[in-house]
C-alpha positions as CSV (number, residue, x, y, z in Angstrom):
1,X,-10.4,-21.3,-12.7
2,X,-11.4,-18.4,-10.6
3,X,-15.0,-18.3,-9.3
4,X,-17.2,-15.7,-11.0
5,X,-18.9,-13.4,-8.5
6,X,-22.6,-12.8,-8.7
7,X,-24.2,-9.7,-10.3
8,X,-24.9,-8.1,-7.0
9,X,-21.4,-8.5,-5.8
10,X,-20.0,-7.2,-9.1
11,X,-22.3,-4.1,-8.9
12,X,-21.2,-3.5,-5.3
13,X,-17.5,-3.7,-6.4
14,X,-17.9,-1.4,-9.3
15,X,-19.5,1.3,-7.1
16,X,-16.7,1.1,-4.5
17,X,-14.0,1.2,-7.3
18,X,-15.7,4.1,-9.0
19,X,-15.6,6.1,-5.8
20,X,-12.0,5.1,-5.1
21,X,-10.9,6.2,-8.5
22,X,-12.8,9.5,-8.2
23,X,-11.1,10.2,-4.9
24,X,-7.7,9.4,-6.4
25,X,-8.2,11.8,-9.3
26,X,-9.5,14.6,-7.0
27,X,-6.5,14.2,-4.6
28,X,-4.2,15.2,-7.4
29,X,-5.7,18.6,-7.4
30,X,-7.0,19.1,-3.8
31,X,-6.3,17.9,-0.2
32,X,-8.6,15.3,1.4
33,X,-10.1,18.0,3.6
34,X,-11.0,20.1,0.5
35,X,-12.6,17.3,-1.4
36,X,-16.3,17.3,-1.0
37,X,-18.4,14.2,-1.0
38,X,-20.8,15.8,-3.5
39,X,-17.9,16.2,-5.9
40,X,-17.0,12.6,-5.6
41,X,-20.5,11.6,-6.2
42,X,-20.7,13.8,-9.2
43,X,-17.6,12.2,-10.7
44,X,-18.9,8.7,-9.9
45,X,-22.5,9.6,-11.0
46,X,-23.9,8.5,-7.7
47,X,-26.1,10.1,-5.1
48,X,-24.7,11.3,-1.8
49,X,-27.0,8.8,0.0
50,X,-25.4,6.0,-2.1
51,X,-21.9,7.2,-1.0
52,X,-22.8,6.9,2.7
53,X,-24.2,3.5,2.2
54,X,-20.8,2.4,1.2
55,X,-18.4,4.6,3.2
56,X,-19.4,6.4,6.5
57,X,-16.6,8.9,6.1
58,X,-14.1,10.2,3.4
59,X,-11.4,8.7,5.4
60,X,-13.0,5.3,5.1
61,X,-12.8,5.7,1.4
62,X,-9.2,6.7,1.6
63,X,-8.6,3.6,3.7
64,X,-10.3,1.5,1.1
65,X,-8.1,2.9,-1.7
66,X,-5.1,2.3,0.5
67,X,-6.0,-1.4,0.9
68,X,-6.4,-1.8,-2.8
69,X,-3.1,-0.2,-3.5
70,X,-1.4,-2.4,-0.7
71,X,-2.9,-5.4,-2.5
72,X,-1.3,-4.4,-5.7
73,X,2.0,-3.8,-3.9
74,X,1.8,-7.3,-2.3
75,X,1.2,-8.9,-5.7
76,X,4.0,-7.0,-7.4
77,X,6.5,-7.9,-4.7
78,X,5.7,-11.6,-5.0
79,X,6.0,-11.6,-8.9
80,X,9.3,-9.9,-9.4
81,X,12.6,-11.7,-10.3
82,X,14.4,-10.5,-7.2
83,X,14.5,-12.4,-3.9
84,X,15.4,-11.6,-0.3
85,X,16.5,-8.0,0.5
86,X,16.4,-7.2,-3.2
87,X,12.7,-8.0,-3.3
88,X,12.2,-5.7,-0.3
89,X,14.1,-2.9,-2.2
90,X,11.8,-3.5,-5.2
91,X,8.8,-2.9,-3.0
92,X,10.3,0.5,-2.0
93,X,10.9,1.2,-5.7
94,X,7.3,0.6,-6.4
95,X,6.3,3.1,-3.6
96,X,8.8,5.7,-5.0
97,X,7.3,5.3,-8.4
98,X,3.8,5.8,-7.1
99,X,4.8,8.9,-5.2
100,X,6.0,10.5,-8.4
101,X,3.0,9.3,-10.5
102,X,0.3,10.1,-7.9
103,X,1.8,12.5,-5.4
104,X,-1.6,13.8,-4.2
105,X,-3.2,10.5,-3.2
106,X,0.0,8.9,-2.0
107,X,0.7,12.0,0.1
108,X,-2.7,11.6,1.7
109,X,-2.1,7.9,2.4
110,X,1.1,8.7,4.2
111,X,-0.5,11.6,6.1
112,X,-3.3,9.2,7.1
113,X,-0.8,6.6,8.5
114,X,0.9,9.4,10.5
115,X,-2.4,10.6,12.1
116,X,-3.8,7.2,13.0
117,X,-3.8,6.5,16.7
118,X,-4.2,2.8,16.1
119,X,-4.8,0.4,13.3
120,X,-7.7,1.3,11.0
121,X,-10.6,-1.1,10.9
122,X,-9.7,-3.8,8.2
123,X,-11.4,-3.2,4.9
124,X,-12.3,-6.4,3.0
125,X,-11.4,-6.5,-0.6
126,X,-13.8,-8.9,-2.2
127,X,-13.3,-11.3,-5.1
128,X,-15.2,-9.1,-7.6
129,X,-13.2,-6.1,-6.7
130,X,-9.9,-7.9,-7.1
131,X,-11.0,-9.2,-10.5
132,X,-12.3,-5.9,-11.8
133,X,-9.5,-3.7,-10.5
134,X,-6.7,-6.0,-11.4
135,X,-7.9,-8.3,-14.3
136,X,-4.3,-9.1,-15.5
137,X,-2.8,-10.0,-12.1
138,X,-2.9,-13.7,-12.0
139,X,-3.3,-15.1,-8.5
140,X,-4.4,-11.8,-6.8
141,X,-7.7,-13.4,-5.7
142,X,-5.8,-15.5,-3.1
143,X,-3.5,-12.8,-1.7
144,X,-4.1,-11.4,1.8
145,X,-5.2,-7.7,1.7
146,X,-3.1,-6.5,4.5
147,X,-0.4,-3.9,5.1
148,X,3.1,-3.7,3.8
149,X,4.2,-6.4,6.2
150,X,2.2,-8.9,4.0
151,X,4.5,-7.9,1.1
152,X,7.8,-8.0,2.9
153,X,7.5,-11.1,5.1
154,X,8.0,-13.7,2.4
155,X,11.1,-11.9,1.1
156,X,12.5,-11.5,4.6
157,X,12.0,-15.2,5.4
158,X,13.8,-16.0,2.1
159,X,16.6,-13.7,3.0
160,X,17.1,-15.6,6.3
161,X,17.1,-19.0,4.6
162,X,19.6,-17.8,2.0
163,X,22.0,-16.3,4.7
164,X,21.5,-12.7,3.6
165,X,20.1,-12.0,7.1
166,X,21.3,-13.7,10.2
167,X,19.2,-16.6,11.5
168,X,18.5,-14.9,14.9
169,X,17.2,-11.7,13.4
170,X,13.8,-10.7,14.9
171,X,11.5,-10.3,11.8
172,X,8.8,-8.2,13.6
173,X,11.5,-5.7,14.5
174,X,12.8,-5.6,11.0
175,X,9.4,-5.0,9.6
176,X,8.7,-2.1,12.1
177,X,12.0,-0.5,11.0
178,X,11.2,-1.0,7.3
179,X,7.8,0.6,7.9
180,X,9.4,3.7,9.5
181,X,11.6,4.1,6.4
182,X,8.7,3.4,4.0
183,X,6.5,6.1,5.4
184,X,9.2,8.3,7.1
185,X,11.4,9.1,4.0
186,X,8.5,10.6,2.0
187,X,7.4,12.6,5.1
188,X,10.9,14.1,5.4
189,X,11.3,14.9,1.8
190,X,7.7,16.2,1.4
191,X,5.6,16.4,-1.8
192,X,7.7,18.9,-3.6
193,X,10.7,16.5,-3.5
194,X,9.2,13.1,-4.2
195,X,11.7,12.7,-7.1
196,X,14.5,12.2,-4.5
197,X,12.6,9.4,-2.6
198,X,14.0,6.5,-4.6
199,X,17.7,7.4,-4.0
200,X,17.0,8.2,-0.4
201,X,15.2,4.9,0.1
202,X,18.3,2.9,-1.3
203,X,20.7,4.9,1.0
204,X,18.6,4.4,4.0
205,X,18.1,0.7,3.3
206,X,21.8,0.1,3.0
207,X,22.4,1.7,6.4
208,X,19.4,-0.3,7.8
209,X,20.6,-3.7,6.6
210,X,24.1,-3.1,7.9
211,X,22.7,-2.1,11.3
212,X,20.4,-5.2,11.4
213,X,23.3,-7.5,10.7
214,X,25.6,-5.8,13.3
215,X,22.8,-6.0,16.0
216,X,22.1,-9.7,15.2
217,X,25.8,-10.6,15.5
218,X,26.1,-8.8,18.8
219,X,23.1,-10.7,20.2
220,X,24.4,-14.1,19.0
């Protein structure tokens, strides 16, 4: 049975989640630059001083939302029927669906990744936040809240064990290539054509896997 967080931790979690949801709603109508902190505070019924107690900048709030979304992606990729490269493709399908359902916030997440000069400071997702945000996601309390590599690595390791990928494949290189497709395809297609992301993902993944196998055979 999962531990029940204390009242203070639950209040802290609810405040962060209220702000994250307010940001997501606002980004469906406006860009991150256009969204004012006072508008987020009005939506979440908080003071601006409270906002800055939780997030020094709007980009920190976006990074927090991204971390939450990545946690969900990780959980979904670990709880699908597919395995190996099919499980990786399912992760891409989840991203494609999110781009159509929430093009504003997902577009800002991708833009943020493109502009970062290094890795952002890790944002911790506490137990209370996991339980409140994802009450029906069994086992999400124990999952690492990292980037997309956390979602792909178990599937890629399984693909190597099953023979879908060559035993000498270099998984960090594979994950770097997958990340370039994951974020690069939506950047190329842009927001007004996110409906085409799913088919483009599948085309590019087919080319990618073929190239990985050819390269690995050549290095053997």
